[in-house]
VEXFI-790189 format. One line per 4 residues: number of its first residue (from 1); for each residue x, y, z of N, C-alpha, C. Coordinates in pm, 1 decimal, padded with zeros to 6 digits. Each point is the difference from the previous one (the first is absolute). Layout:
residues N
NUM> X Y Z X Y Z X Y Z | ...
***
This chain:
residues 229
1> -12683.7 00225.2 12002.9 00007.9 -00142.6 00014.1 00017.6 -00086.0 -00139.9 | 00043.3 -00148.4 00016.2 00028.2 -00065.0 -00123.3 -00062.6 -00094.8 00015.7 | -00050.9 -00059.8 -00112.6 -00037.7 -00146.9 00034.8 00080.7 -00096.0 -00101.0 | 00068.9 -00115.4 00068.3 00112.5 -00084.7 -00086.7 00097.7 00070.4 -00007.1
5> 00016.3 00000.2 -00147.5 00142.2 00085.0 -00041.9 -00071.8 00120.6 00005.1 | -00129.5 00052.7 -00041.3 -00020.3 00126.5 00011.5 -00036.0 00042.1 00125.2 | -00054.5 -00121.9 00071.6 -00092.9 00013.9 00128.7 00049.5 00095.9 00138.7 | -00036.4 -00057.8 00105.6 -00008.4 00022.4 00091.8 00061.1 00133.5 00053.7
9> 00027.9 00040.7 00098.1 00017.0 00150.2 00032.6 00096.3 00039.9 -00069.4 | -00067.8 00022.3 -00099.6 00103.8 00092.7 -00082.9 00047.7 00082.1 00059.3 | -00021.8 -00013.1 00132.3 00001.9 00095.8 00117.6 00151.5 00043.1 00016.4 | 00085.3 00002.9 -00000.4 00069.7 00115.8 00012.2 00094.0 -00001.5 -00134.9
13> -00004.3 00074.7 -00054.9 00092.9 00001.4 -00096.7 00085.4 00104.5 -00050.3 | 00005.4 00102.9 -00024.1 00042.1 00070.9 -00092.5 00060.1 00147.1 00061.5 | 00119.8 00041.0 00070.8 00063.0 00066.9 00041.8 -00051.0 00151.5 -00067.5 | -00111.3 00058.8 00121.4 00008.1 00140.9 -00051.9 -00120.3 -00000.3 -00149.6
17> -00114.5 -00079.1 00034.6 -00061.2 -00046.2 -00138.9 00031.6 -00068.2 -00099.6 | 00124.9 -00063.4 00042.3 00032.1 -00054.5 -00089.6 00029.6 00042.4 -00124.5 | 00024.2 00148.1 -00022.5 -00021.6 00050.0 -00141.7 00167.0 00081.7 -00029.0 | -00001.4 00118.2 00048.9 00121.2 00080.3 -00075.7 00063.4 -00021.8 00146.8
21> 00134.6 00007.3 -00062.6 00147.4 00006.1 00091.3 00005.4 00157.2 00048.1 | -00005.4 00090.2 -00039.7 00004.6 00114.0 00042.7 -00124.3 00033.8 00128.8 | 00085.0 00079.2 00059.2 -00122.2 00065.6 00132.8 -00018.6 00112.1 -00033.1 | -00156.5 00061.1 00069.6 -00074.0 00084.5 -00017.1 00121.3 00126.8 00022.4
25> -00018.6 00109.1 -00108.4 00052.8 00093.6 00040.1 -00006.0 00123.1 00134.7 | 00054.7 00074.3 -00015.5 -00025.0 00115.2 00148.6 -00020.1 00117.3 -00039.3 | -00088.0 00049.8 00082.4 -00094.2 00120.9 -00016.6 00132.4 00128.2 -00045.9 | -00034.1 00102.5 -00089.4 00073.4 00060.0 -00057.2 00040.8 00133.6 00125.6
29> 00057.7 00053.8 -00013.6 00049.9 00141.9 00087.0 -00082.1 00077.6 -00010.3 | -00055.7 00096.9 00113.5 -00089.0 00096.6 00007.0 00057.6 00132.7 -00054.5 | -00052.7 00093.0 -00049.2 00074.5 00121.7 -00076.3 00060.7 00096.7 00117.5 | 00092.8 00066.7 -00008.4 00049.5 00081.7 00102.5 -00136.3 00124.2 -00018.5
33> 00020.8 00113.8 00131.1 -00073.4 00079.7 -00013.2 00075.7 00147.3 -00074.5 | -00084.8 00092.5 -00050.1 00111.9 00121.4 -00081.8 00056.5 00035.2 00097.8 | 00099.3 00060.0 -00075.2 00122.9 00050.3 00083.5 -00047.3 00099.1 00100.9 | -00119.1 00106.6 -00030.4 -00046.3 00130.9 00027.1 -00082.8 -00034.0 00117.4
37> -00051.7 -00161.8 00012.6 -00101.7 -00059.1 00084.0 -00122.6 00003.4 -00044.6 | -00008.7 00088.5 -00139.9 -00109.4 00005.5 -00045.4 -00083.9 -00135.0 -00047.2 | 00092.8 -00084.6 -00072.2 -00073.8 -00131.5 -00056.0 -00018.9 -00101.1 00075.5 | -00125.5 -00075.4 00010.2 00008.0 -00103.4 00091.1 00092.1 -00111.2 -00013.8
41> 00003.1 -00091.2 00046.7 00101.5 -00108.0 00009.9 -00063.2 -00097.4 -00091.8 | 00044.0 -00098.9 -00104.0 -00072.2 -00074.7 -00089.0 -00015.4 -00115.5 00121.4 | -00106.7 -00115.6 -00089.8 -00044.5 -00082.2 00062.5 00099.7 -00104.5 -00044.8 | -00039.4 -00138.9 00083.7 00128.5 -00052.6 -00032.3 -00049.2 -00133.4 -00156.7
45> 00099.9 -00025.3 -00054.2 -00051.2 -00095.1 -00151.0 -00085.3 -00114.9 00066.1 | -00039.6 -00015.8 -00142.2 -00041.8 -00160.8 00056.8 00074.5 -00106.8 -00009.4 | -00030.5 -00088.9 00102.5 00073.7 -00111.2 00006.7 00017.7 -00078.7 -00122.0 | 00115.4 -00065.0 -00056.0 00019.3 -00074.2 -00095.3 -00107.5 -00116.0 -00022.4
49> 00015.1 -00066.9 -00128.4 -00124.1 -00104.6 00019.4 00090.7 -00121.9 00007.2 | -00113.1 -00105.9 00022.2 00048.6 -00146.3 00018.4 00068.9 -00039.1 -00120.5 | 00145.0 -00114.3 00020.4 00065.4 -00076.1 -00069.0 -00054.5 -00031.5 -00102.9 | 00053.0 -00035.7 -00143.7 -00044.5 -00085.9 -00082.0 -00062.1 -00088.3 00018.5
53> -00096.4 -00034.5 -00076.0 -00069.7 -00153.3 00025.6 -00087.6 -00017.2 00159.4 | 00015.3 00120.3 00084.0 -00041.8 -00041.5 00139.0 -00142.5 00048.5 00007.7 | -00077.3 -00025.9 00112.4 -00117.3 00017.8 00010.7 00005.2 00111.8 00143.0 | -00088.0 00123.9 -00006.9 00061.0 00043.2 00127.5 -00118.4 -00041.6 00078.2
57> 00027.7 00017.4 00141.6 -00097.9 -00019.4 00102.9 -00092.3 00115.0 00038.6 | -00122.9 -00047.6 00065.0 -00062.7 00129.6 00054.9 00052.8 00088.7 00091.1 | 00046.4 -00083.6 00114.5 00123.4 00125.4 00078.9 -00109.5 00003.5 00173.2 | -00121.4 -00078.1 -00012.3 -00084.6 00019.4 00118.9 -00155.9 00072.3 -00029.6
61> -00041.3 00034.6 00098.9 -00153.5 00057.3 00009.2 -00110.3 -00120.4 -00014.0 | 00051.3 -00123.9 -00013.8 -00123.1 -00082.1 -00061.9 -00072.8 -00050.9 00115.2 | -00158.9 -00057.9 -00072.9 -00087.5 -00005.9 00098.6 00000.2 -00137.9 00075.1 | -00039.7 -00026.8 00112.9 00009.8 -00090.1 00098.1 -00048.8 -00136.2 -00090.6
65> 00021.0 -00110.4 00011.2 -00015.4 -00116.1 -00052.7 -00141.8 -00044.6 00086.8 | -00084.1 -00066.7 -00105.1 -00123.1 -00061.1 00024.3 00040.8 -00085.1 00150.2 | 00124.2 -00110.8 -00012.8 00026.5 -00119.6 00078.5 00050.0 00071.7 00079.6 | -00011.3 00056.6 00172.4 00114.0 00059.5 00049.0 00146.3 -00094.0 00046.8
69> -00077.2 -00149.8 00029.6 00095.4 -00060.5 00103.3 00007.4 -00188.1 -00117.5 | 00125.5 -00043.1 00014.2 00000.0 -00110.2 -00046.4 -00107.2 -00123.4 00010.4 | -00099.0 -00043.1 -00082.4 -00112.0 -00073.7 00012.1 00030.0 -00128.8 00023.5 | 00123.6 -00038.9 -00048.7 00008.3 -00166.8 -00009.1 00108.9 -00047.3 00096.1
73> -00013.2 -00099.5 00057.2 00089.4 -00068.4 00089.8 00125.2 -00080.2 -00112.3 | 00116.1 00054.2 00008.7 00088.3 -00057.1 -00099.0 00031.6 -00131.4 -00037.6 | -00070.2 -00081.1 00117.4 00047.0 -00153.7 -00047.4 -00138.2 -00054.1 -00012.5 | -00118.4 00072.7 00015.6 -00124.2 -00064.6 -00003.7 -00042.4 -00064.8 -00148.1
77> 00072.1 00038.1 -00107.8 -00049.5 -00044.0 -00074.0 -00120.2 00043.6 -00106.8 | -00038.3 00115.2 00029.8 -00118.9 00039.4 -00046.3 00015.7 00101.1 -00079.9 | -00041.5 00007.4 -00143.0 00037.8 00078.6 -00149.9 -00049.9 00146.6 00058.2 | 00040.7 00096.1 -00064.1 -00020.4 00131.8 00060.6 -00110.6 00019.3 -00132.1
81> -00044.7 00120.2 00036.9 -00147.0 00071.6 -00062.4 00027.4 00132.4 -00052.9 | 00135.0 00043.1 -00037.0 00055.6 00112.0 -00106.0 -00089.5 00013.6 -00101.6 | -00042.3 00101.3 -00070.2 -00059.0 00053.6 -00126.8 00106.4 00031.1 -00059.2 | 00044.8 -00053.8 -00126.4 00080.3 00072.8 -00078.4 -00024.8 00117.2 -00049.2
85> 00045.4 00120.2 00041.9 -00032.9 00129.6 -00048.0 00118.0 00054.8 -00111.3 | 00108.7 -00071.9 -00010.4 00108.4 00049.9 -00118.1 -00057.6 -00049.5 -00125.3 | 00088.5 00100.6 -00091.4 -00069.5 00046.2 -00150.0 00087.0 -00122.8 -00069.2 | -00013.5 -00045.3 -00112.0 00073.3 -00092.2 -00066.4 00103.7 00067.9 -00048.2
89> 00127.1 -00083.9 00060.6 00131.6 00075.2 -00045.2 00067.3 -00145.8 -00088.8 | 00053.0 00075.4 -00128.1 00073.8 -00086.5 -00101.0 00122.3 00022.8 00084.1 | 00070.7 -00129.2 -00068.9 00140.8 -00008.4 00046.6 00116.8 00034.2 -00094.6 | 00076.3 00083.3 00052.4 00153.5 00031.9 -00078.2 00076.8 -00054.6 00026.2
93> 00080.4 -00006.1 -00098.7 00131.4 -00117.8 -00024.9 00094.0 00065.9 00115.9 | 00072.7 -00090.9 00063.6 00147.7 00061.3 00101.9 00057.0 -00099.4 -00039.2 | 00139.5 00006.4 00040.4 00072.5 -00095.5 00010.6 00099.0 -00013.0 00153.9 | -00012.7 -00136.1 00030.2 00062.2 00001.3 00161.0 00115.7 -00026.4 -00001.6
97> 00052.3 00021.2 00115.5 00125.5 -00051.8 00033.2 00002.8 -00033.8 00130.9 | 00101.6 -00038.4 00087.6 -00029.1 -00056.4 00117.0 -00028.5 00098.7 00111.3 | -00106.4 -00012.4 00051.0 -00052.5 00112.7 00095.9 -00067.6 00128.6 -00027.0 | 00001.2 -00006.5 -00167.2 -00025.9 00135.8 -00052.6 -00028.0 00003.5 -00137.7
101> -00014.9 00128.3 -00076.3 -00029.9 00022.0 -00125.0 00059.7 00105.6 -00079.7 | 00046.4 -00041.5 -00099.0 00045.2 00071.2 -00091.0 -00090.1 00153.0 -00054.6 | 00057.9 00099.1 00029.3 -00085.0 00111.3 -00034.3 00104.3 00104.4 -00085.6 | -00084.2 00129.2 -00054.5 00059.0 00068.0 -00118.1 00172.3 00044.8 00029.0
105> 00071.4 -00017.3 -00114.2 00162.2 -00007.5 00021.9 00059.3 -00083.7 00058.0 | -00069.0 -00134.8 00037.9 00045.1 -00125.0 -00019.8 00044.7 00020.5 00159.1 | -00050.7 00056.6 00125.2 00046.3 -00008.3 00138.1 -00151.9 -00118.2 00034.2 | 00041.4 -00032.4 00115.3 -00040.7 -00131.4 00075.9 -00054.5 00084.8 00117.6
109> -00196.0 -00008.5 -00008.4 -00042.0 00078.1 00153.0 -00040.0 -00163.6 00050.4 | 00025.2 00021.2 00124.2 00007.8 -00105.7 00106.0 -00101.5 00087.1 00117.1 | -00039.2 -00146.2 00090.2 -00112.0 00054.3 00094.9 00071.5 00098.1 00092.6 | -00107.0 00110.5 00033.3 00072.2 00087.5 00101.2 -00072.0 -00004.6 00136.9
113> -00075.8 -00079.2 00047.0 -00055.4 -00043.8 00148.7 -00113.9 00151.6 -00004.6 | 00040.0 00020.1 00142.6 -00122.0 00106.8 00056.5 -00099.6 -00073.6 00106.7 | -00126.1 00115.0 00020.8 -00079.6 -00047.1 00122.1 -00156.4 -00044.0 -00048.8 | -00002.7 -00089.8 -00035.0 -00143.7 -00064.0 -00085.7 -00129.5 00077.0 00052.1
117> -00081.9 00083.4 -00053.0 -00108.6 00048.2 00058.5 -00130.0 -00085.1 -00006.7 | -00044.3 00003.3 00080.5 -00141.9 -00067.0 00041.4 -00124.1 00065.1 -00124.2 | -00055.1 -00068.2 -00031.1 -00098.6 00021.7 -00060.7 -00077.5 -00081.2 -00166.6 | -00060.5 00046.4 -00055.5 -00067.2 -00068.8 -00122.3 00078.1 00043.2 -00128.2
121> 00060.3 -00102.8 -00107.1 00095.3 00043.3 -00094.7 -00018.7 -00039.1 -00102.1 | -00057.1 00067.6 -00122.1 -00008.6 -00057.0 -00141.8 00128.9 00012.6 -00106.2 | 00022.6 -00149.7 -00072.5 00113.8 -00009.5 -00072.1 -00015.1 00164.6 -00116.7 | 00120.0 00066.7 00002.4 00025.8 00092.2 -00113.3 00061.8 -00005.6 -00127.8
125> 00106.0 -00109.8 00076.1 00075.0 -00004.6 -00093.7 00094.1 -00150.7 -00024.8 | -00016.5 -00085.1 -00100.4 00010.8 -00102.2 -00026.4 00154.6 -00031.9 -00104.3 | 00090.9 -00072.4 00047.4 00103.0 00030.2 -00095.4 00051.0 -00143.1 00031.5 | 00032.5 -00077.2 -00142.5 -00028.9 -00119.7 00008.9 00100.5 -00060.5 -00122.4
129> 00025.6 -00173.3 -00014.4 00125.2 -00001.8 -00095.9 -00078.8 -00058.4 -00095.2 | -00135.3 00006.2 -00016.4 -00100.7 -00014.5 -00083.2 -00122.9 00115.7 -00041.8 | -00010.8 00050.8 -00124.0 -00071.1 00124.9 -00023.1 -00140.3 -00095.1 -00045.9 | -00077.4 00095.9 -00017.7 -00146.8 -00038.5 -00058.0 -00087.7 -00081.9 00135.0
133> 00059.6 00000.2 00068.8 -00111.7 -00060.5 00129.0 -00065.8 00119.1 00075.2 | -00120.1 -00027.0 00059.8 -00076.0 00111.3 00077.6 -00018.3 -00083.5 00139.0 | -00015.7 00110.0 00072.2 -00057.9 -00022.9 00160.3 -00056.5 00114.8 00086.7 | -00114.4 -00049.0 00087.0 -00052.0 00078.9 00123.8 00046.4 -00027.2 00104.0
137> 00076.7 00081.7 00110.2 00027.4 -00070.3 00129.2 -00038.4 00127.7 00079.0 | -00028.1 -00055.2 00166.5 -00011.0 00059.9 00084.4 00037.7 -00051.5 00147.6 | 00060.7 00061.0 00071.5 00046.7 -00077.2 00133.6 -00078.6 00079.7 00105.5 | 00035.8 -00035.0 00115.9 -00031.7 00059.0 00137.4 00148.8 -00016.0 00091.7
141> 00034.8 00116.3 00053.3 00120.1 -00053.8 00050.8 -00020.5 00029.4 00171.5 | 00060.3 -00081.6 00086.7 -00035.7 00042.1 00160.0 00136.4 -00027.4 00082.2 | 00024.5 00081.2 00084.0 00100.8 -00045.2 00064.3 00132.2 00054.7 -00062.8 | -00003.5 00114.0 -00069.9 00128.1 00011.7 -00069.0 00060.6 -00130.7 -00092.4
145> -00099.5 -00084.5 -00065.8 00042.9 -00084.7 -00106.9 -00017.8 -00150.7 00085.6 | -00012.0 00018.1 00142.4 00016.3 -00121.4 00069.0 -00119.2 -00083.3 -00084.7 | -00115.2 00039.1 -00006.8 -00149.0 -00064.8 -00079.0 -00014.4 00002.5 -00102.2 | -00042.9 -00020.9 -00140.4 -00003.6 00086.0 -00088.8 -00153.3 -00088.5 -00059.2
149> -00101.6 00035.2 -00023.4 -00077.6 -00089.9 -00129.1 -00014.8 00056.6 -00165.2 | 00015.2 -00145.2 -00031.2 00048.8 00051.4 -00163.9 -00171.5 -00043.5 -00074.2 | -00043.4 00064.2 -00080.4 -00112.4 -00027.7 -00107.8 00080.3 00038.3 -00121.1 | -00063.6 -00031.0 -00119.7 00020.2 -00008.6 -00149.5 -00070.2 -00061.5 -00115.5
153> 00013.8 00052.0 -00122.6 -00021.8 -00088.4 -00085.9 00089.4 00052.3 -00130.3 | 00076.4 -00141.4 -00012.8 00091.5 00029.5 -00118.2 -00082.5 -00021.3 -00097.6 | 00005.6 00114.9 -00102.5 -00094.8 -00023.3 -00160.5 00101.4 -00064.4 -00102.2 | 00075.0 -00070.2 -00008.2 00061.1 -00063.8 -00088.9 00064.2 00077.8 -00122.0
157> 00017.2 -00060.4 -00101.2 00037.2 00056.0 -00076.3 -00101.9 00085.9 -00061.3 | 00043.0 00135.5 -00047.9 -00065.1 00115.0 -00095.0 -00107.3 -00057.3 -00101.3 | 00052.3 -00123.0 -00049.6 -00017.5 -00071.4 -00136.5 -00114.0 -00088.5 00063.6 | 00036.0 -00082.9 00096.0 -00075.3 -00139.6 00015.3 -00119.6 00079.0 00094.2
161> -00005.0 00089.2 00080.4 -00101.7 00071.1 00120.2 -00063.1 -00094.9 00137.4 | 00134.7 -00102.6 -00011.7 -00032.7 -00077.0 00096.8 -00004.9 00068.2 00142.7 | -00052.9 -00080.3 00123.2 -00007.5 00099.3 00089.7 00008.9 -00144.6 00150.3 | 00065.6 00004.3 00063.0 00026.4 -00049.8 00128.9 00039.4 00088.3 00135.0
165> -00099.5 -00040.5 00094.0 -00043.5 00082.4 00131.7 00053.0 -00074.1 00078.4 | 00055.7 00108.0 00129.0 00119.7 -00077.9 00100.0 -00029.7 00073.8 00115.1 | 00020.8 -00060.6 00153.5 00012.8 00075.9 00070.2 00043.1 -00087.0 00101.5 | 00114.2 00079.0 00090.2 00042.0 -00090.0 00123.7 00048.4 00090.4 00122.0
169> 00037.5 -00052.8 00090.5 00054.2 00102.5 00119.6 00151.5 -00070.8 -00000.2 | 00063.1 00114.3 00063.4 00132.8 -00063.1 00055.7 00071.9 00079.7 00119.1 | 00088.8 -00069.2 00077.8 00056.5 00047.6 00098.5 00134.9 00009.6 -00026.0 | 00080.2 00131.7 00036.7 00163.5 00006.2 -00046.9 00091.2 00122.3 00107.3
173> 00073.1 -00016.8 -00011.0 00097.4 00094.4 00081.8 00123.8 00080.6 -00112.9 | 00025.3 00096.8 00057.7 00101.6 00079.1 -00093.5 00133.7 -00016.6 00065.9 | 00073.4 -00012.9 -00085.1 00122.0 -00023.2 00023.7 00105.6 00110.8 -00099.1 | 00032.3 00099.6 00043.4 00081.4 00080.5 -00089.6 -00110.1 00042.6 -00123.0
177> 00041.3 -00012.3 -00120.9 -00103.2 00048.7 -00091.5 -00057.8 -00117.0 -00060.2 | -00024.7 -00131.9 00062.0 -00045.7 -00124.9 -00060.8 -00136.0 -00010.4 00128.1 | -00091.2 -00018.1 -00072.6 -00155.4 -00031.0 00087.1 00019.5 -00184.4 -00031.9 | 00021.6 -00038.5 00124.0 00037.1 -00135.2 -00006.8 -00136.7 -00079.8 00042.0
181> -00077.9 -00091.7 -00070.7 -00135.9 -00071.3 00003.8 00067.5 -00127.1 00102.3 | -00110.9 -00001.3 00116.0 00003.4 -00115.4 00102.8 -00126.6 -00109.0 -00007.6 | -00121.8 00054.8 -00075.2 -00128.9 -00059.6 -00031.8 -00071.1 00024.4 -00079.1 | -00074.0 -00053.5 -00075.6 -00109.0 00038.0 -00078.4 -00080.6 -00117.1 00005.3
185> -00151.0 00096.2 00004.9 -00133.1 -00041.1 00032.6 -00074.6 -00040.5 -00117.5 | -00093.3 -00061.8 -00005.9 -00093.6 00004.0 -00123.1 00074.5 00030.8 -00155.9 | 00056.0 -00076.3 -00025.1 00121.0 00063.1 -00133.3 -00096.8 00004.8 -00157.3 | -00088.5 -00124.8 00028.7 -00097.5 00021.2 -00129.5 00138.1 -00013.4 -00138.2
189> 00081.1 -00101.9 00054.8 00097.3 -00033.8 -00101.9 00134.6 00057.6 -00025.1 | 00000.3 00123.3 00078.1 00111.9 00133.1 00024.1 00100.9 -00062.1 00034.1 | 00112.4 00053.9 -00014.7 00150.2 -00045.2 00120.6 00048.9 00096.8 00036.9 | 00054.0 -00009.4 00154.6 00064.3 00113.8 00035.3 00122.9 00004.0 -00018.1
193> 00058.6 00138.1 -00011.7 00136.2 -00001.6 -00012.4 00043.4 00147.7 00062.7 | 00175.3 -00022.9 00039.4 00036.8 00143.8 00049.3 -00011.4 00102.3 -00062.1 | 00013.6 00108.7 00014.4 -00036.1 00142.3 -00069.6 00114.4 00078.1 00056.4 | 00104.7 00076.4 -00114.3 00065.9 00117.1 00016.9 -00114.8 00093.8 00001.3
197> 00011.6 00124.6 00079.9 -00103.8 00096.3 -00003.9 00075.5 00158.2 -00006.0 | -00067.9 00091.7 -00050.9 00027.0 00126.0 00011.3 -00148.0 00089.6 00036.0 | 00000.4 00084.6 00140.5 -00090.0 00102.6 -00008.1 00030.3 00129.2 -00042.4 | -00101.1 00061.4 -00040.6 00020.5 00138.2 -00048.0 -00125.1 00075.8 00017.5
201> -00029.6 00078.8 00098.9 -00116.6 00039.3 00042.1 -00130.4 -00086.5 -00004.3 | -00066.9 00013.3 -00068.7 -00138.8 -00080.3 00007.3 00036.9 -00135.0 -00100.9 | 00110.5 -00021.1 -00073.2 00059.7 -00093.7 -00093.4 00052.7 -00079.9 00053.2 | -00036.5 -00174.4 -00041.0 00083.2 -00102.6 00076.7 00032.4 -00075.6 -00114.8
205> 00132.6 -00028.3 -00035.1 00034.3 -00075.6 -00113.5 00077.9 -00126.8 00032.3 | -00068.6 -00118.7 -00024.1 00014.7 -00129.4 00034.4 00129.2 -00064.8 -00126.7 | 00135.7 -00094.4 00034.0 00025.3 -00018.2 -00105.5 00003.4 -00137.3 00003.4 | -00049.2 -00085.6 -00094.6 -00006.6 -00112.8 -00015.4 00082.1 -00113.5 -00068.3
209> 00054.5 -00087.6 00068.5 00064.0 -00097.3 -00092.4 00007.0 -00133.9 00005.2 | -00159.5 -00000.1 00006.3 -00050.5 -00132.0 -00062.7 -00002.3 -00029.2 -00138.8 | 00096.5 -00087.0 -00038.0 -00014.3 -00079.7 -00099.8 00102.5 00052.5 -00092.0 | 00097.2 00096.7 00057.3 00070.9 00078.5 -00070.3 00137.5 -00035.6 00028.4
213> 00032.4 -00137.0 00036.8 00129.4 -00058.8 -00010.7 00126.2 00069.3 00104.2 | -00073.5 00043.3 00101.0 00080.4 00077.7 00095.0 00001.0 00197.9 -00041.8 | -00052.3 00020.2 -00115.0 -00003.5 00127.2 -00022.2 -00144.1 00072.3 00014.1 | -00025.7 00119.0 00020.2 -00132.9 00030.7 00033.6 -00090.7 -00009.8 -00159.8
217> -00110.6 -00068.7 00034.1 -00076.8 -00025.7 -00131.8 -00093.9 00107.2 -00020.9 | -00046.8 00085.2 00116.8 -00102.8 00078.6 00039.7 00000.7 00129.4 00055.3 | -00016.2 00090.3 00007.1 -00037.8 00088.5 00101.4 -00140.4 00048.7 -00006.6 | -00048.6 00025.5 00116.4 -00174.7 00028.3 00037.9 00024.6 00137.3 00041.4
221> -00068.3 00064.7 -00012.7 -00011.8 00131.4 00077.9 -00140.9 00024.1 00014.6 | -00037.0 00046.7 00116.6 -00137.3 00024.0 00063.1 00008.0 00137.8 00032.9 | -00105.1 00062.6 00015.2 -00012.9 00132.1 00055.6 -00131.5 -00005.4 00061.3 | 00043.9 00064.4 00137.5 -00066.7 00002.3 00122.7 -00157.3 00076.4 -00003.1
225> -00141.3 -00081.2 00005.2 -00068.0 00120.4 -00023.9 -00116.7 00033.2 00094.4 | 00028.0 -00063.6 00150.5 -00044.6 00026.8 00133.0 00102.4 -00037.6 00081.0 | -00021.6 00070.5 00139.4 00091.6 -00032.6 00104.4 -00060.0 -00034.8 00098.1 | 00084.4 -00098.0 00090.7 -00052.3 -00072.3 00077.9 00074.2 00061.7 00160.8
229> -00072.5 00037.2 00096.4 00054.5 00051.9 00125.3 00099.2 -00087.4 00066.4
***
């Protein structure tokens, strides 16, 4: 979610967590059995780690969310009651380009799309054009991204300590690797924008171009904390 420039749905932002460009490694090969049959076959090597700058997803086994079904009519204009559970996240500096961001080696990371999973999400990484900012954000996703409840608190500069709470609901549809926003309710001063997005396990990275002059201004990466049937 992003609010204003940093605002509202920081929602779709970075492919694969908005971080490293390299994919996860493959598992090592198992050792062969001894020539005479006496030795047991070796076990498979551990899978390689995530690419530099990325945040690994949890991959499943999540508890059920307390809220099982969509509680609000998308057109009712009713604010949500989402509790912000995400920890404070300090912005990391990122350089955006059209539809993507520059990563290690000067390559460009672009939204890769995927199937958005229903559940509650906390912000775990925030890549911004400005540093020194801090935020906490949580969102509830329903209908594979068709309806999202956003809530958060922008903590302002790490120096000024200012806080600004916000919450709103949004309806959208997926078009390729973009999440196209159709309607926003109860914005509390926030604005709606379309987002590029990447799904990687329980991670949802949102590429936000608000205030970027055509370039991506921020990538917000959320991790799913519970699952909805």
